[in-house]
One Martini backbone bead per residue (centre of mass of N, CA, C, O) as a GRO file, in nm:
protein
  317
    1UNK     BB    1  -6.642   0.764 -26.724
    2UNK     BB    2  -6.336   0.670 -26.723
    3UNK     BB    3  -6.129   0.414 -26.753
    4UNK     BB    4  -5.960   0.481 -26.505
    5UNK     BB    5  -6.200   0.514 -26.308
    6UNK     BB    6  -6.316   0.230 -26.351
    7UNK     BB    7  -6.063   0.079 -26.233
    8UNK     BB    8  -6.075   0.198 -25.955
    9UNK     BB    9  -6.365   0.116 -25.887
   10UNK     BB   10  -6.314  -0.189 -25.918
   11UNK     BB   11  -6.097  -0.217 -25.709
   12UNK     BB   12  -6.266  -0.109 -25.464
   13UNK     BB   13  -6.489  -0.330 -25.494
   14UNK     BB   14  -6.277  -0.574 -25.413
   15UNK     BB   15  -6.294  -0.470 -25.139
   16UNK     BB   16  -6.417  -0.473 -24.834
   17UNK     BB   17  -6.262  -0.223 -24.657
   18UNK     BB   18  -6.099   0.037 -24.515
   19UNK     BB   19  -6.139  -0.051 -24.215
   20UNK     BB   20  -6.012  -0.372 -24.272
   21UNK     BB   21  -5.766  -0.299 -24.411
   22UNK     BB   22  -5.433  -0.353 -24.469
   23UNK     BB   23  -5.162  -0.182 -24.561
   24UNK     BB   24  -4.994  -0.405 -24.697
   25UNK     BB   25  -5.220  -0.503 -24.870
   26UNK     BB   26  -5.268  -0.239 -25.028
   27UNK     BB   27  -4.975  -0.233 -25.145
   28UNK     BB   28  -4.946  -0.550 -25.234
   29UNK     BB   29  -5.178  -0.787 -25.241
   30UNK     BB   30  -5.421  -0.645 -25.380
   31UNK     BB   31  -5.301  -0.571 -25.659
   32UNK     BB   32  -5.221  -0.864 -25.726
   33UNK     BB   33  -5.503  -0.993 -25.688
   34UNK     BB   34  -5.648  -0.819 -25.896
   35UNK     BB   35  -5.486  -0.945 -26.134
   36UNK     BB   36  -5.573  -1.230 -26.094
   37UNK     BB   37  -5.886  -1.177 -26.109
   38UNK     BB   38  -5.892  -1.068 -26.400
   39UNK     BB   39  -5.779  -1.324 -26.526
   40UNK     BB   40  -5.994  -1.518 -26.417
   41UNK     BB   41  -6.235  -1.384 -26.546
   42UNK     BB   42  -6.144  -1.421 -26.833
   43UNK     BB   43  -6.108  -1.759 -26.798
   44UNK     BB   44  -6.335  -1.866 -26.587
   45UNK     BB   45  -6.232  -1.862 -26.295
   46UNK     BB   46  -6.293  -1.955 -25.984
   47UNK     BB   47  -6.257  -1.892 -25.654
   48UNK     BB   48  -6.224  -2.188 -25.561
   49UNK     BB   49  -5.986  -2.261 -25.757
   50UNK     BB   50  -5.793  -2.059 -25.624
   51UNK     BB   51  -5.795  -2.164 -25.341
   52UNK     BB   52  -5.687  -2.451 -25.404
   53UNK     BB   53  -5.420  -2.354 -25.528
   54UNK     BB   54  -5.317  -2.226 -25.262
   55UNK     BB   55  -5.287  -2.477 -25.103
   56UNK     BB   56  -5.063  -2.613 -25.270
   57UNK     BB   57  -4.859  -2.379 -25.249
   58UNK     BB   58  -4.850  -2.356 -24.931
   59UNK     BB   59  -4.754  -2.646 -24.885
   60UNK     BB   60  -4.494  -2.633 -25.045
   61UNK     BB   61  -4.370  -2.419 -24.867
   62UNK     BB   62  -4.360  -2.579 -24.605
   63UNK     BB   63  -4.171  -2.801 -24.706
   64UNK     BB   64  -3.920  -2.598 -24.756
   65UNK     BB   65  -3.880  -2.544 -24.439
   66UNK     BB   66  -3.722  -2.803 -24.361
   67UNK     BB   67  -3.478  -2.698 -24.491
   68UNK     BB   68  -3.131  -2.620 -24.414
   69UNK     BB   69  -3.178  -2.386 -24.654
   70UNK     BB   70  -3.189  -2.073 -24.774
   71UNK     BB   71  -3.298  -2.115 -25.061
   72UNK     BB   72  -3.537  -2.286 -25.004
   73UNK     BB   73  -3.661  -2.081 -24.799
   74UNK     BB   74  -3.700  -1.856 -25.001
   75UNK     BB   75  -3.890  -2.013 -25.185
   76UNK     BB   76  -4.099  -2.059 -24.967
   77UNK     BB   77  -4.163  -1.759 -24.927
   78UNK     BB   78  -4.259  -1.706 -25.218
   79UNK     BB   79  -4.490  -1.915 -25.221
   80UNK     BB   80  -4.644  -1.790 -24.980
   81UNK     BB   81  -4.695  -1.522 -25.122
   82UNK     BB   82  -4.852  -1.645 -25.364
   83UNK     BB   83  -5.073  -1.771 -25.197
   84UNK     BB   84  -5.180  -1.500 -25.080
   85UNK     BB   85  -5.253  -1.375 -25.352
   86UNK     BB   86  -5.470  -1.587 -25.402
   87UNK     BB   87  -5.632  -1.528 -25.147
   88UNK     BB   88  -5.704  -1.249 -25.239
   89UNK     BB   89  -5.832  -1.310 -25.523
   90UNK     BB   90  -6.089  -1.474 -25.440
   91UNK     BB   91  -6.236  -1.246 -25.302
   92UNK     BB   92  -6.224  -1.032 -25.528
   93UNK     BB   93  -6.376  -1.210 -25.734
   94UNK     BB   94  -6.635  -1.247 -25.575
   95UNK     BB   95  -6.702  -0.943 -25.571
   96UNK     BB   96  -6.698  -0.888 -25.876
   97UNK     BB   97  -6.907  -1.160 -25.946
   98UNK     BB   98  -7.095  -1.265 -25.711
   99UNK     BB   99  -6.939  -1.544 -25.592
  100UNK     BB  100  -7.112  -1.655 -25.337
  101UNK     BB  101  -7.017  -1.887 -25.064
  102UNK     BB  102  -6.987  -2.108 -24.808
  103UNK     BB  103  -6.768  -2.280 -24.932
  104UNK     BB  104  -6.574  -2.049 -24.990
  105UNK     BB  105  -6.538  -1.963 -24.695
  106UNK     BB  106  -6.429  -2.233 -24.594
  107UNK     BB  107  -6.193  -2.262 -24.789
  108UNK     BB  108  -6.053  -2.006 -24.708
  109UNK     BB  109  -6.006  -2.081 -24.408
  110UNK     BB  110  -5.851  -2.369 -24.473
  111UNK     BB  111  -5.603  -2.273 -24.638
  112UNK     BB  112  -5.433  -2.174 -24.395
  113UNK     BB  113  -5.429  -2.439 -24.237
  114UNK     BB  114  -5.268  -2.606 -24.443
  115UNK     BB  115  -5.018  -2.437 -24.447
  116UNK     BB  116  -4.951  -2.457 -24.126
  117UNK     BB  117  -4.935  -2.747 -24.098
  118UNK     BB  118  -4.684  -2.776 -24.285
  119UNK     BB  119  -4.506  -2.581 -24.128
  120UNK     BB  120  -4.508  -2.721 -23.853
  121UNK     BB  121  -4.396  -2.990 -23.948
  122UNK     BB  122  -4.133  -2.888 -24.059
  123UNK     BB  123  -4.023  -2.766 -23.808
  124UNK     BB  124  -4.021  -3.025 -23.631
  125UNK     BB  125  -3.842  -3.192 -23.813
  126UNK     BB  126  -3.602  -2.994 -23.822
  127UNK     BB  127  -3.547  -2.974 -23.507
  128UNK     BB  128  -3.498  -3.293 -23.477
  129UNK     BB  129  -3.211  -3.256 -23.680
  130UNK     BB  130  -3.073  -2.960 -23.561
  131UNK     BB  131  -3.141  -2.979 -23.251
  132UNK     BB  132  -3.015  -3.084 -22.962
  133UNK     BB  133  -3.255  -3.063 -22.778
  134UNK     BB  134  -3.477  -3.194 -22.981
  135UNK     BB  135  -3.319  -3.454 -23.019
  136UNK     BB  136  -3.347  -3.535 -22.706
  137UNK     BB  137  -3.673  -3.399 -22.729
  138UNK     BB  138  -3.891  -3.472 -22.951
  139UNK     BB  139  -4.185  -3.397 -22.809
  140UNK     BB  140  -4.177  -3.094 -22.753
  141UNK     BB  141  -4.215  -2.964 -23.040
  142UNK     BB  142  -4.509  -3.100 -23.070
  143UNK     BB  143  -4.645  -2.971 -22.831
  144UNK     BB  144  -4.605  -2.688 -22.920
  145UNK     BB  145  -4.744  -2.708 -23.197
  146UNK     BB  146  -5.023  -2.782 -23.094
  147UNK     BB  147  -5.062  -2.525 -22.911
  148UNK     BB  148  -5.023  -2.325 -23.141
  149UNK     BB  149  -5.248  -2.428 -23.329
  150UNK     BB  150  -5.481  -2.371 -23.138
  151UNK     BB  151  -5.427  -2.066 -23.110
  152UNK     BB  152  -5.451  -1.996 -23.405
  153UNK     BB  153  -5.740  -2.079 -23.451
  154UNK     BB  154  -5.855  -1.862 -23.256
  155UNK     BB  155  -5.729  -1.612 -23.375
  156UNK     BB  156  -5.857  -1.632 -23.662
  157UNK     BB  157  -6.155  -1.663 -23.580
  158UNK     BB  158  -6.179  -1.389 -23.417
  159UNK     BB  159  -6.072  -1.189 -23.629
  160UNK     BB  160  -6.302  -1.258 -23.837
  161UNK     BB  161  -6.548  -1.200 -23.654
  162UNK     BB  162  -6.498  -0.902 -23.599
  163UNK     BB  163  -6.491  -0.813 -23.886
  164UNK     BB  164  -6.780  -0.903 -23.961
  165UNK     BB  165  -6.922  -0.726 -23.749
  166UNK     BB  166  -6.821  -0.459 -23.859
  167UNK     BB  167  -6.948  -0.500 -24.151
  168UNK     BB  168  -7.242  -0.504 -24.055
  169UNK     BB  169  -7.236  -0.194 -23.974
  170UNK     BB  170  -7.129  -0.084 -24.244
  171UNK     BB  171  -7.305  -0.277 -24.479
  172UNK     BB  172  -7.463  -0.497 -24.366
  173UNK     BB  173  -7.584  -0.805 -24.427
  174UNK     BB  174  -7.470  -0.810 -24.733
  175UNK     BB  175  -7.161  -0.715 -24.641
  176UNK     BB  176  -7.165  -0.980 -24.459
  177UNK     BB  177  -7.049  -1.304 -24.300
  178UNK     BB  178  -7.252  -1.318 -24.073
  179UNK     BB  179  -7.340  -1.567 -23.839
  180UNK     BB  180  -7.572  -1.814 -23.703
  181UNK     BB  181  -7.605  -2.098 -23.524
  182UNK     BB  182  -7.911  -2.126 -23.526
  183UNK     BB  183  -7.947  -2.098 -23.829
  184UNK     BB  184  -7.748  -2.337 -23.906
  185UNK     BB  185  -7.891  -2.569 -23.751
  186UNK     BB  186  -8.155  -2.547 -23.913
  187UNK     BB  187  -8.023  -2.624 -24.185
  188UNK     BB  188  -7.904  -2.885 -24.100
  189UNK     BB  189  -8.178  -3.041 -24.009
  190UNK     BB  190  -8.307  -2.995 -24.311
  191UNK     BB  191  -8.101  -3.191 -24.400
  192UNK     BB  192  -7.982  -3.476 -24.590
  193UNK     BB  193  -7.768  -3.726 -24.584
  194UNK     BB  194  -7.845  -3.868 -24.844
  195UNK     BB  195  -7.855  -3.599 -25.043
  196UNK     BB  196  -7.643  -3.395 -24.854
  197UNK     BB  197  -7.374  -3.501 -24.724
  198UNK     BB  198  -7.145  -3.284 -24.784
  199UNK     BB  199  -7.306  -3.031 -24.707
  200UNK     BB  200  -7.363  -3.121 -24.415
  201UNK     BB  201  -7.073  -3.166 -24.319
  202UNK     BB  202  -6.972  -2.882 -24.370
  203UNK     BB  203  -7.187  -2.742 -24.191
  204UNK     BB  204  -7.104  -2.875 -23.925
  205UNK     BB  205  -6.825  -2.744 -23.907
  206UNK     BB  206  -6.919  -2.445 -23.935
  207UNK     BB  207  -7.106  -2.438 -23.693
  208UNK     BB  208  -6.893  -2.506 -23.481
  209UNK     BB  209  -6.721  -2.257 -23.543
  210UNK     BB  210  -6.940  -2.057 -23.461
  211UNK     BB  211  -6.991  -2.151 -23.170
  212UNK     BB  212  -6.712  -2.075 -23.070
  213UNK     BB  213  -6.738  -1.762 -23.129
  214UNK     BB  214  -6.990  -1.726 -22.941
  215UNK     BB  215  -6.875  -1.833 -22.665
  216UNK     BB  216  -6.639  -1.592 -22.666
  217UNK     BB  217  -6.904  -1.358 -22.706
  218UNK     BB  218  -7.148  -1.269 -22.495
  219UNK     BB  219  -7.190  -0.956 -22.543
  220UNK     BB  220  -7.239  -0.978 -22.841
  221UNK     BB  221  -7.482  -1.160 -22.828
  222UNK     BB  222  -7.649  -0.960 -22.659
  223UNK     BB  223  -7.647  -0.739 -22.875
  224UNK     BB  224  -7.781  -0.894 -23.100
  225UNK     BB  225  -8.046  -0.953 -22.941
  226UNK     BB  226  -8.132  -0.659 -22.872
  227UNK     BB  227  -8.136  -0.558 -23.170
  228UNK     BB  228  -8.347  -0.753 -23.274
  229UNK     BB  229  -8.574  -0.669 -23.084
  230UNK     BB  230  -8.561  -0.353 -23.148
  231UNK     BB  231  -8.486  -0.369 -23.504
  232UNK     BB  232  -8.399  -0.610 -23.626
  233UNK     BB  233  -8.259  -0.547 -23.956
  234UNK     BB  234  -8.301  -0.212 -23.884
  235UNK     BB  235  -8.051  -0.045 -23.813
  236UNK     BB  236  -7.963   0.249 -23.734
  237UNK     BB  237  -7.735   0.463 -23.861
  238UNK     BB  238  -7.637   0.596 -23.590
  239UNK     BB  239  -7.566   0.327 -23.447
  240UNK     BB  240  -7.366   0.212 -23.655
  241UNK     BB  241  -7.163   0.452 -23.640
  242UNK     BB  242  -7.092   0.422 -23.335
  243UNK     BB  243  -6.991   0.134 -23.350
  244UNK     BB  244  -6.780   0.174 -23.562
  245UNK     BB  245  -6.607   0.375 -23.414
  246UNK     BB  246  -6.550   0.170 -23.163
  247UNK     BB  247  -6.429  -0.068 -23.363
  248UNK     BB  248  -6.205   0.027 -23.550
  249UNK     BB  249  -5.941   0.024 -23.367
  250UNK     BB  250  -5.954  -0.308 -23.370
  251UNK     BB  251  -5.873  -0.388 -23.659
  252UNK     BB  252  -5.568  -0.402 -23.635
  253UNK     BB  253  -5.572  -0.667 -23.464
  254UNK     BB  254  -5.705  -0.846 -23.674
  255UNK     BB  255  -5.465  -0.815 -23.872
  256UNK     BB  256  -5.242  -0.925 -23.700
  257UNK     BB  257  -5.401  -1.220 -23.673
  258UNK     BB  258  -5.332  -1.284 -23.952
  259UNK     BB  259  -5.087  -1.300 -24.190
  260UNK     BB  260  -4.847  -1.092 -24.209
  261UNK     BB  261  -4.727  -1.106 -23.924
  262UNK     BB  262  -4.666  -1.411 -23.927
  263UNK     BB  263  -4.466  -1.402 -24.175
  264UNK     BB  264  -4.257  -1.210 -24.057
  265UNK     BB  265  -4.187  -1.405 -23.819
  266UNK     BB  266  -4.122  -1.654 -23.982
  267UNK     BB  267  -3.898  -1.535 -24.158
  268UNK     BB  268  -3.721  -1.449 -23.929
  269UNK     BB  269  -3.676  -1.729 -23.794
  270UNK     BB  270  -3.562  -1.865 -24.063
  271UNK     BB  271  -3.382  -1.644 -24.229
  272UNK     BB  272  -3.227  -1.488 -23.984
  273UNK     BB  273  -3.212  -1.681 -23.710
  274UNK     BB  274  -3.235  -1.989 -23.762
  275UNK     BB  275  -3.515  -2.047 -23.556
  276UNK     BB  276  -3.811  -2.175 -23.592
  277UNK     BB  277  -3.923  -2.189 -23.286
  278UNK     BB  278  -3.976  -1.879 -23.255
  279UNK     BB  279  -4.262  -1.870 -23.376
  280UNK     BB  280  -4.404  -2.014 -23.149
  281UNK     BB  281  -4.341  -1.801 -22.941
  282UNK     BB  282  -4.485  -1.570 -23.072
  283UNK     BB  283  -4.773  -1.690 -23.075
  284UNK     BB  284  -4.791  -1.754 -22.758
  285UNK     BB  285  -4.744  -1.446 -22.681
  286UNK     BB  286  -4.814  -1.206 -22.864
  287UNK     BB  287  -5.082  -1.305 -23.003
  288UNK     BB  288  -5.225  -1.387 -22.741
  289UNK     BB  289  -5.220  -1.103 -22.621
  290UNK     BB  290  -5.385  -0.957 -22.840
  291UNK     BB  291  -5.638  -1.139 -22.816
  292UNK     BB  292  -5.714  -1.066 -22.529
  293UNK     BB  293  -5.734  -0.762 -22.562
  294UNK     BB  294  -5.950  -0.764 -22.788
  295UNK     BB  295  -6.175  -0.915 -22.638
  296UNK     BB  296  -6.201  -0.724 -22.403
  297UNK     BB  297  -6.266  -0.469 -22.568
  298UNK     BB  298  -6.511  -0.572 -22.718
  299UNK     BB  299  -6.685  -0.658 -22.481
  300UNK     BB  300  -6.695  -0.368 -22.357
  301UNK     BB  301  -6.842  -0.234 -22.588
  302UNK     BB  302  -7.096  -0.416 -22.587
  303UNK     BB  303  -7.187  -0.367 -22.306
  304UNK     BB  304  -7.234  -0.059 -22.335
  305UNK     BB  305  -7.462  -0.095 -22.547
  306UNK     BB  306  -7.651  -0.275 -22.389
  307UNK     BB  307  -7.694  -0.072 -22.149
  308UNK     BB  308  -7.813   0.149 -22.326
  309UNK     BB  309  -8.053  -0.006 -22.447
  310UNK     BB  310  -8.177  -0.105 -22.160
  311UNK     BB  311  -8.218   0.195 -22.033
  312UNK     BB  312  -8.311   0.383 -22.308
  313UNK     BB  313  -8.427   0.278 -22.567
  314UNK     BB  314  -8.340   0.379 -22.845
  315UNK     BB  315  -8.495   0.565 -23.136
  316UNK     BB  316  -8.344   0.599 -23.406
  317UNK     BB  317  -8.339   0.793 -23.714
   0.00000   0.00000   0.00000
């Protein structure tokens, strides 16, 4: 294999899968993230260190959106893009070096939360000093921000959950970060508060996060249960391929609910329309609509496969 072919192979290995990658990520963020990952590997920087750096950069970007000044806002947009390139790099580095950890997964999920908490606060504070309506009704923008943040959390959680479920059928247990609340609670109760305080506290938050994902997907959980009883961890290839084919069209919606579409809307609201509150309206209407549609479609797919397994009990070879 030539050096150029080795580089291409290494780059492909740093991606999650072509089924779940977003087009703009493949064109823009993944190549940049791969460059950061190669540099970090050479310097001995860990994926978690890159994630933590992305948190500080993303929060700084959010602070700059407070100012009603186009140049500060453009700088904020550039910093947010840099933060996301780091967010891409941490996962790519983890896959390149096999430095997987539950802490890394939790930090990766939390990084975006920190960014958007800063962005939401900046938008609220800005609207309360620049908008006549919000200046007269200070509390309104904060209520809208809290509601938007709650919706954002659900959107991001479910987008990630459906993506991991798809990867489970595509790559198997080792290629997915799909977890079970039951298994996580067993690990939680086996740990000691005295000896493993921080690990146990972190696991408590992550387990509750997983519980929320499972409660919103009853037919998915039924499918997982039936498959476990029928096949254990050795799901036949033919079944995995059929589920993958049914699930793949929904991956574009998981990507819409992730980062890029949000930032396009955010940049449009702040840089083009100069009305930051429009971003909240976008999340509450467009993204919630996509979330509901995606959840209904996915549950319908899972229900169909559950009924098929329960009625015919196929033993694919």
